[in-house]
LUMDRENFI-482840 format. One record per residue (C-alpha): residue number from 1; residue in one letter; x, z, y. Coordinates in steps of 0.001 Angstrom, whole numbers, plus 524288, in hexadecimal, padded with zeros to 5 digits. Layout:
+-----+----+-------+-------+-------+
:   i : aa :    c1 :    c3 :    c2 :
+-----+----+-------+-------+-------+
: NUM :  A :     X :     Z :     Y :
...
+-----+----+-------+-------+-------+
// end
This chain:
+-----+----+-------+-------+-------+
:   i : aa :    c1 :    c3 :    c2 :
+-----+----+-------+-------+-------+
:   1 :  M : 245D9 : F67A3 : 159C2 :
:   2 :  S : 251E0 : F6C11 : 15323 :
:   3 :  S : 25983 : F6148 : 159D7 :
:   4 :  Q : 25821 : F6899 : 165B1 :
:   5 :  R : 25EA3 : F752F : 160CC :
:   6 :  T : 26BA6 : F7639 : 167E4 :
:   7 :  I : 27833 : F7B2F : 162DD :
:   8 :  L : 281B1 : F8245 : 16C77 :
:   9 :  L : 28F89 : F8021 : 167A8 :
:  10 :  V : 29981 : F89E2 : 16E83 :
:  11 :  E : 2A6BF : F835E : 16B62 :
:  12 :  D : 2B2B0 : F81A4 : 173ED :
:  13 :  N : 2B99F : F77F5 : 16B9B :
:  14 :  P : 2B5C2 : F69BA : 16DBE :
:  15 :  D : 2B99F : F65A0 : 1602E :
:  16 :  D : 2B0F6 : F6F4F : 15A5E :
:  17 :  V : 2A602 : F6C03 : 1637B :
:  18 :  D : 2A77A : F5D73 : 15EAB :
:  19 :  L : 2A88C : F6160 : 1507B :
:  20 :  T : 29C22 : F69F5 : 15195 :
:  21 :  R : 294BC : F5F7B : 15804 :
:  22 :  R : 29840 : F5520 : 14E09 :
:  23 :  A : 29598 : F5EB9 : 14300 :
:  24 :  F : 287DF : F61DE : 1472C :
:  25 :  Q : 28591 : F533F : 14985 :
:  26 :  R : 28ADA : F4FA2 : 13C48 :
:  27 :  A : 2828E : F5A14 : 135CA :
:  28 :  G : 276CB : F5384 : 13BCA :
:  29 :  L : 27465 : F5E93 : 1461C :
:  30 :  T : 2711E : F57C5 : 15311 :
:  31 :  H : 26D6E : F64C0 : 15B33 :
:  32 :  P : 2726C : F6445 : 168D7 :
:  33 :  M : 27EB7 : F6B9E : 169BC :
:  34 :  D : 283B4 : F71EE : 17617 :
:  35 :  V : 2920E : F75FA : 17772 :
:  36 :  V : 29831 : F8062 : 17F71 :
:  37 :  E : 2A681 : F8343 : 17F5F :
:  38 :  D : 2A819 : F91B1 : 18119 :
:  39 :  G : 2A0EE : F9E79 : 17FA5 :
:  40 :  V : 29D7F : FA052 : 18D98 :
:  41 :  E : 2975A : F92DF : 18E42 :
:  42 :  A : 28FBC : F9599 : 181F2 :
:  43 :  L : 289A1 : FA166 : 18894 :
:  44 :  D : 2874D : F9994 : 194E8 :
:  45 :  Y : 2807A : F8F73 : 18C4E :
:  46 :  L : 27833 : F9921 : 184BC :
:  47 :  F : 27418 : FA133 : 190F2 :
:  48 :  A : 27345 : F9665 : 19AEB :
:  49 :  R : 27D96 : F9A7C : 1A3E0 :
:  50 :  G : 28871 : F947C : 1AB17 :
:  51 :  A : 28A0E : F85BA : 1A7F5 :
:  52 :  H : 27EB5 : F86E9 : 19E7A :
:  53 :  A : 274F3 : F8D26 : 1A80B :
:  54 :  A : 26D20 : F808C : 1A833 :
:  55 :  R : 269BE : F846E : 199FF :
:  56 :  S : 2608F : F8F39 : 19F18 :
:  57 :  G : 254AA : F8E75 : 19758 :
:  58 :  A : 259F4 : F84D6 : 18DC1 :
:  59 :  P : 2587A : F88F3 : 17F1C :
:  60 :  L : 26398 : F8F7B : 178F0 :
:  61 :  P : 26A9C : F87E5 : 16DD1 :
:  62 :  S : 26618 : F8986 : 1601D :
:  63 :  L : 2738B : F8C62 : 15AC5 :
:  64 :  V : 2805D : F907C : 160E2 :
:  65 :  L : 28D16 : F8CDC : 159EE :
:  66 :  L : 29791 : F9616 : 15F0F :
:  67 :  D : 2A620 : F9550 : 15DDB :
:  68 :  L : 2ACFF : FA221 : 15F31 :
:  69 :  N : 2B9A0 : F9E7E : 16598 :
:  70 :  L : 2B50B : F99A3 : 172B2 :
:  71 :  P : 2BAF8 : F99C6 : 1803C :
:  72 :  R : 2B62B : FA37B : 18B97 :
:  73 :  M : 2AD77 : FAB08 : 181FD :
:  74 :  D : 2AE04 : FABC8 : 172D4 :
:  75 :  G : 2A3CC : FA8CC : 16937 :
:  76 :  H : 2A257 : FB71B : 16609 :
:  77 :  S : 29F76 : FBAA7 : 17458 :
:  78 :  V : 295BF : FAF80 : 17551 :
:  79 :  L : 28EE4 : FB472 : 168C3 :
:  80 :  R : 28DEC : FC245 : 16E23 :
:  81 :  Q : 2873F : FBD45 : 17A7C :
:  82 :  I : 27E69 : FB3F5 : 173AC :
:  83 :  R : 2799F : FBEF0 : 16ACA :
:  84 :  A : 27872 : FC90B : 17667 :
:  85 :  N : 26EE3 : FC0D8 : 17D9A :
:  86 :  P : 26070 : FC005 : 17957 :
:  87 :  A : 25EBC : FB291 : 17C8C :
:  88 :  T : 269AA : FAEA0 : 1731D :
:  89 :  R : 26A2F : FB9C4 : 16981 :
:  90 :  F : 26403 : FB18F : 15E28 :
:  91 :  L : 26AD0 : FA459 : 161E4 :
:  92 :  P : 27152 : F9FA6 : 154D7 :
:  93 :  V : 27FCC : FA094 : 157B0 :
:  94 :  V : 288D3 : F9AAB : 14D23 :
:  95 :  I : 2974C : F9D92 : 14E0C :
:  96 :  L : 29EE3 : F908C : 14BC4 :
:  97 :  T : 2ACD2 : F93EA : 14C02 :
:  98 :  S : 2BA1C : F9101 : 145B0 :
:  99 :  S : 2BCBB : FA002 : 1443B :
: 100 :  D : 2BD06 : FA4D8 : 13690 :
: 101 :  E : 2C017 : FB293 : 13B2B :
: 102 :  Q : 2B803 : FBD89 : 1350C :
: 103 :  R : 2B78C : FC53D : 141FD :
: 104 :  D : 2B12C : FB976 : 1485C :
: 105 :  L : 2A722 : FB758 : 13D66 :
: 106 :  V : 2A343 : FC6A3 : 13DFC :
: 107 :  E : 2A3A5 : FC70E : 14C91 :
: 108 :  S : 29A4A : FBB15 : 14D8A :
: 109 :  Y : 2910F : FC033 : 14443 :
: 110 :  S : 29191 : FCD9E : 14AAA :
: 111 :  Q : 28E64 : FC731 : 15771 :
: 112 :  G : 282C5 : FC0A9 : 151A6 :
: 113 :  C : 2862B : FB22F : 14DEE :
: 114 :  N : 27D5D : FAB49 : 144AC :
: 115 :  S : 28792 : FA43E : 13D4E :
: 116 :  Y : 296A5 : FA2F8 : 13C88 :
: 117 :  V : 29BBE : F95FF : 1392F :
: 118 :  R : 2A9FB : F9319 : 13809 :
: 119 :  K : 2ACF1 : F8514 : 13C92 :
: 120 :  P : 2B077 : F7D3B : 12FE3 :
: 121 :  V : 2BD1B : F767B : 1309B :
: 122 :  S : 2B85E : F694C : 12B3B :
: 123 :  Y : 2AF29 : F60A1 : 13289 :
: 124 :  T : 2A66B : F5E34 : 12650 :
: 125 :  E : 2A4F2 : F6DE1 : 124C4 :
: 126 :  F : 2A1EE : F6EC5 : 132F9 :
: 127 :  V : 297F5 : F64AF : 132B8 :
: 128 :  E : 29138 : F6B1F : 1271C :
: 129 :  A : 292C3 : F7836 : 12E02 :
: 130 :  A : 28C0F : F720A : 13A9E :
: 131 :  R : 2812D : F6CF1 : 131C7 :
: 132 :  Q : 27E65 : F79F7 : 12BB4 :
: 133 :  L : 27EC3 : F8143 : 13832 :
: 134 :  G : 27567 : F777B : 13F03 :
: 135 :  V : 26C1B : F773B : 133B7 :
: 136 :  Y : 26B8E : F864F : 1329C :
: 137 :  W : 26B43 : F89F5 : 14118 :
: 138 :  L : 26423 : F7E21 : 146D7 :
: 139 :  V : 25AA6 : F7A95 : 13CAB :
: 140 :  L : 25845 : F85AE : 13302 :
: 141 :  N : 25AAA : F9259 : 13A93 :
: 142 :  R : 2503D : F98C5 : 142BC :
: 143 :  S : 25403 : FA124 : 14E8F :
: 144 :  P : 24BDD : FA9AB : 1573A :
: 145 :  A : 2467D : FA215 : 161C5 :
: 146 :  P : 24F45 : FA35F : 16E07 :
: 147 :  G : 24A36 : FA871 : 179F4 :
: 148 :  P : 249BB : FA0B6 : 1861E :
: 149 :  G : 255F6 : F98B7 : 18993 :
: 150 :  P : 260F9 : F9E3B : 191AD :
: 151 :  G : 25CF8 : FA203 : 19F9F :
: 152 :  V : 24EDA : FA251 : 19CBA :
: 153 :  H : 247C8 : FAF12 : 19DC8 :
: 154 :  G : 23B10 : FAF70 : 1972F :
+-----+----+-------+-------+-------+
// end
């Protein structure tokens, strides 16, 4: 069953997308990973709108890996909207960013992120970070059961 737990990666840099996919695979985490490239698309995916309207009724991902520096809408704005909606309020969101700015760290936690991880510079460190993230958030952690999927009214 755990292999069906989907990860949503919100990342606009194709090199970082490839690196993240490879790091999770190398860490032995074979969970499906959906990728969106900007903040607006992330919200469309989560709330089954626009190009992602066909997701209506589909389960939410088990984990969101969210970059902060995104086109169209930054990660902080995405996180605020995730936490403001009852359907996604408890969705685990890990900020995965290259930012080492204290203000980004404080703002992310103030807005309700579950964890803040600075992207390691070395590939070996990144694989280990991916392994630890995956084991914790996809295997060990227990979250409240989400409500019906996006677009479903119970």
